[in-house]
C-alpha atoms as one frame of an Amber mdcrd trajectory, in Angstrom:
protein
  34.509  32.128  47.757  31.120  30.752  48.781  29.243  28.775  46.160  25.475
  28.826  45.813  25.310  25.153  46.808  27.351  25.793  49.962  25.224  28.803
  50.876  22.041  26.787  50.314  23.320  23.919  52.445  24.240  26.353  55.203
  20.786  27.982  55.069  19.127  24.581  55.173  21.100  23.518  58.232  20.389
  26.767  60.047  16.810  27.592  59.148  14.885  24.698  57.593  14.111  22.976
  60.897  13.097  26.276  62.501  10.835  27.158  59.567   9.221  23.713  59.661
   8.589  23.987  63.402   7.105  27.468  63.014   4.835  26.244  60.205   3.626
  23.326  62.341   2.880  25.703  65.194   1.124  28.401  63.166  -0.922  26.274
  60.768  -3.549  25.263  63.374  -3.860  28.862  64.515  -4.406  30.043  60.948
  -6.858  27.217  60.290  -8.905  28.299  63.293  -9.419  31.653  61.574  -9.904
  30.348  58.042 -11.991  27.249  57.379 -10.580  26.947  53.846  -7.185  25.855
  55.213  -6.516  22.133  55.084  -3.400  20.122  55.863  -2.071  17.548  53.404
   0.737  15.557  54.947   3.088  13.123  53.258   3.573  10.492  55.957   5.883
  12.435  58.254   3.703  12.664  61.352   4.576  16.246  62.172   1.072  17.646
  62.117  -0.582  15.596  64.855  -1.799  18.752  66.618  -3.542  19.891  63.453
  -5.036  16.421  62.927  -6.431  16.324  66.472  -7.897  19.811  66.240  -9.245
  19.603  62.674  -9.665  15.921  61.767 -12.069  16.760  58.933  -9.468  19.070
  57.351  -6.432  16.803  57.656  -5.321  14.251  55.068  -2.256  12.038  55.284
  -1.610  11.295  51.616   1.368   9.020  52.293   4.389   8.842  50.082   4.985
   7.246  46.710   7.847   4.766  46.635   8.773   2.833  43.515   8.651  -0.906
  44.041
């Protein structure tokens, strides 16, 4: 019997990285067609291509860490 948690973990291992890579690749292309698209990034550095192409529509908002 497969639990929901196990199925979710399996999906994450298989597809999350691929979905993230596809999103990083397609976002600049979509932004070229639609000037309302902006990129808000949380300090991961994965959207450098978007930042170079659309610096006025890219914001790195950082991450919140309790101190």
